[in-house]
N, C-alpha and C positions, 0 to 999 in steps of 0.2 A: 329684388334679386339682382337687377342690373347694377344697382349701387354696390352690392357685395362684390360683383365681378370687378368693377372699377377699383374699389378699395383694395381688393386682394392683389390685383395686378400692380397697383401703385406700391403696396407694401413689399411685394416680392422684388420689384425693381430697386427699391431703396435698401432692402436688408439682405438680398442674396446676390452676390457677384456673378453667380451662374445664370441669372435671369437675363438672357441675351436679348430678349424682345418681349413685347406684350403678347404676341401670338404664341411664342414658346410657353409663356406662363399659362395662357388660356388653354392650350392643347395638352400640355405635358405635366402640369402640377397637380398631384392628387389632392393636395390640401384644398384647392379651389373646388374641386368636384365634391369632396366631403362636406364642405361648408354649404354648398347648394343643396345637397341631399338633406343636410340638417335643417335648413330653412323650411323645406317642405315638411319634413317629419315633425318639426317643432310646431308648425302651424296646425297640423292635424292633431297633435297632442293637446295643444291649447284649446282646440275645438271639441275636445272630449273623445276624439277618434283614436283611442289608445292603440288598438291592434294595428290599424293602418300606419300609424306613426312609427311603431316598432318595426313593421315590415319595411318601410322606407329606409329607416336607419340601418337595418340589416343589409339591404341592398347597397347602401353606401359603404358599409364595411366590406362587403364582398368585392366591390369594384375598386376600393381605394386602400384597404387595410387599416382604415381609420374608423374607430367606433365612437360615435358621439350619441349619447342617449337623447332621445327626442325631448326629454324634459329639461335638459341643460340649457342655460341661457348664455348665448354667445354675443359679444358686442361687435362693434364695427372695427374694421382694419385688422382683423386677425390674420397672422401669417403663420402657416404650418409648413415647415421645411422638411421635406421627405415624408415624415408622418407615420410611416409603417409602425404598427403596434401602439399607436396613440389611443388611449382610452379616456373618455370624459364621462363621468357619472351623472346620474339623473338630476341631482340638486346642485351640481357645480355651476358656478357663475364665472364667466371669463369677461373681463372688461375690454375697453377699446384699445386697439393698437398693441395687443399682446403677441408674443412670438413663442411658438411651441415647436419642439423638435421631435424626433422619432422615439418610440419606446417609452413615452411618458404616461403615467397614470395619475389622473385627478380623481381619486377614489375615496371610498369609505374605509372604516376600520373595523367593521363588524356588521351586526344585523340591526343596528339602531334605526329608528324611523325619523321622519322629519328631515330637517337640513343636516345632511351627513357627509357632504362633499365640500371641497374647498371653494373659496371665493378668491379670484385673482382680480385685483384692482387694475386700473389702466397702466399700460406700458410695462407689463411684467414679462420677463423672458425666463423660460424654463428649459434648461439644457437637456440633451439626449439622455434617456434612461432614468430621469428623476422620477421619484414617487412623492406626490403631495397628497397626504391622506387625512381624512376627517374634516369636521366642520371648523376649518381654520381660515384665517384671512392672510393673504399675501399682499403686503402694502404696495402702493403705487410706485412704479419704477424699480422694483426689486429684481434681483437676478438669482435664480436657483441654479447652482452648478450641476453639471452632468453627473448622473448616478447618485445624487443626494437623496436622502429620505427625510422629508419634512413633515412633522406631526404637531408643530406648534406655530402660533401666529408669528408673522414676520413683519417688522416695521417697514415703513416706506424707505425707498432708496437704499435698501440693504443688499448685501451679497451673502448667500448661504451656501455652504459646502459641507460634505461629509455625511456620515451615517452614525447616529442621527444628525440631522442638519444643524449646523452651528452658524450663527451670524458672525461674520468675520469683518464686515465693513458696513458702516452706515454713513451715508452722505459722501461728499467728495466726488471724484470722477466716477461715473457709473460704468461698471464693467459691461453692462448690457448694451451700451451704445456701440462698442467696438466688437462685441461677440467674440472676444479672444479667450476661448475656453482653455487654452494652454497656459494662460497667465493667472488663473484663479489661485488664490492663496490656499495653502494647505495648513490647517490649524494644528495638526499633529506634528508636522515637520517644524513648524514655528515654535511649538511648545518644547520639542526636543532640543532645538537650538538654544532656547532660553535656559533649559536645564544644563546643557553643556557649558554655557557661559557661567552659570552659578557654580558648577563643579570646579571650573578653572579658577574662579575667584576664591573659593574656599581653599583650593590647593595652594594658591599664592600666599594666602594668609598663614596657612600652616608652615610653609617654607620660611616665611619671614619670622614667625615665632621661633621656629627651630634655630634659625640663624642668630636671632637675638639671644636665645638661651645659651648657645655655644659661646657667643661673644661675652656674655656676662659671666659665664662659668670660667672662662679663661682669665 
């Protein structure tokens, strides 16, 4: 758990400009407290002490507003920014060095049993309010835009936005590195712009044909 504290403080100092000091992160960041509660709850869950594990996780939810099921698997270097309303389901897996914001759900899609929650590979960032649902895999280094709803697998180094979530970028410069939520591409606006360009092209062709017809007729 000491390693978790060190990793979280390091992650916060690297990814959050508001992290003014290690002491500030240690005392004021609910994500760190939620992670420590989860480590205890997960150990109890793994030891077969299901009820105590659930109780500890509920204590963590009460104190932090972050609900992580004791059965979930959380890697190293997780950074939870704000975190209020974050829900991580029982069979979810979160890789190393992931970043999660507030209002996120890593949940299921129904009453299915077995592996029913998403798997986040290493270095994944999930924006505020996003819903990642079902037994799907989010590839390494991907970025899920704020308020997106993702129900299908996402390849590595991809950017996903919209409802339902659409992959709008694969490879290249990772949006997740800069965390610039305001610069996420909008696939609907981009498509409308493409349609507008197509309409303008057709109008130009019609005007040229009409001009040629008048010229030939004269």
